[in-house]
C-alpha positions in Angstrom: -124.4 190.9 -16.8 -122.0 193.2 -18.7 -122.6 193.9 -22.3 -119.8 194.8 -24.6 -118.4 194.3 -28.0 -120.1 194.3 -31.3 -123.5 192.7 -31.3 -125.2 191.3 -34.4 -127.5 193.9 -36.0 -126.1 196.9 -34.1 -125.2 200.1 -35.8 -126.2 201.6 -39.1 -126.6 199.0 -41.9 -123.9 198.9 -44.5 -124.7 201.2 -47.4 -127.4 203.2 -45.5 -127.0 207.0 -45.8 -126.3 209.2 -42.8 -129.6 210.9 -42.1 -128.0 213.9 -40.6 -126.1 214.9 -43.7 -128.2 213.3 -46.5 -130.5 216.4 -46.9 -127.5 218.7 -47.0 -125.8 216.6 -49.6 -129.0 216.5 -51.7 -129.3 220.3 -51.6 -125.7 220.8 -52.5 -125.9 218.5 -55.4 -128.6 220.6 -57.0 -125.8 223.2 -57.6 -123.4 220.8 -59.3 -123.9 222.1 -62.9 -123.5 225.7 -61.9 -120.4 224.9 -59.8 -118.8 223.0 -62.6 -119.5 225.8 -65.0 -117.9 228.3 -62.6 -114.9 226.1 -62.2 -114.7 225.7 -66.0 -114.9 229.5 -66.6 -112.2 230.1 -64.0 -110.0 227.4 -65.5 -110.4 229.0 -68.9 -110.5 232.7 -68.1 -109.2 233.1 -64.6 -107.2 236.3 -63.8 -104.3 234.5 -62.1 -102.5 231.3 -62.8 -103.1 230.1 -59.3 -106.9 230.4 -59.7 -106.8 228.6 -63.1 -104.6 225.7 -61.7 -106.8 225.4 -58.6 -110.0 225.2 -60.8 -108.4 222.7 -63.2 -107.3 220.5 -60.2 -110.9 220.7 -58.8 -112.4 219.6 -62.1 -109.9 216.8 -62.5 -110.5 215.6 -58.9 -114.3 215.5 -59.5 -114.0 213.8 -62.9 -111.3 211.2 -62.1 -111.0 211.2 -58.3 -108.1 212.4 -56.3 -104.7 210.7 -56.9 -103.8 208.0 -54.4 -101.1 208.9 -51.8 -98.4 206.2 -51.6 -97.0 205.9 -48.1 -93.8 204.1 -47.5 -92.2 203.2 -44.2 -89.8 200.9 -42.4 -91.8 198.2 -40.8 -88.8 196.3 -39.5 -88.2 198.7 -36.5 -89.4 197.3 -33.2 -90.7 200.3 -31.2 -90.2 198.6 -27.9 -86.5 198.1 -28.6 -84.2 201.0 -27.5 -81.6 201.7 -30.1 -78.2 203.1 -29.3 -76.5 203.8 -26.1 -77.7 205.0 -22.7 -78.3 208.8 -22.5 -75.6 209.2 -19.9 -73.0 208.0 -22.5 -74.4 210.4 -25.1 -74.2 213.3 -22.6 -70.6 212.4 -21.7 -69.7 212.3 -25.4 -71.3 215.8 -26.0 -69.4 217.2 -23.0 -66.1 215.8 -24.4 -66.8 217.3 -27.8 -67.5 220.7 -26.3 -64.4 220.5 -24.2 -62.4 219.7 -27.4 -63.8 222.8 -29.1 -62.7 224.9 -26.1 -59.1 223.8 -26.8 -58.6 221.2 -24.0 -57.5 218.6 -26.5 -57.9 218.2 -30.3 -60.8 216.2 -31.4 -58.7 213.8 -33.5 -56.4 213.1 -30.6 -59.3 212.5 -28.3 -61.0 210.2 -30.8 -57.8 208.2 -31.4 -57.4 207.7 -27.6 -61.0 206.5 -27.3 -60.5 204.0 -30.1 -57.4 202.5 -28.5 
């Protein structure tokens, strides 16, 4: 009998820490006061503006969280629908434009003939 899909009780329980990285996180957190003091001193007395700005951003990110990124997009486009004309018509148009540039016929004359 095939088994698939999510089964009740499978996986790590919600809120449980990842055992592989929990010890590393605990060890790194012991250095938080020193790291914050280093960032503060760079922010106040750093030799370059880039270092001071970077340290200030790091402090703000840790104190208030990183700013949220707002993403906008056009959700009305149907990706399955092909827009425009067939590629053969596009290639023919490009060839006509290139021929016009070589002096076969002026572009405005050619365009007016196509419109008629």
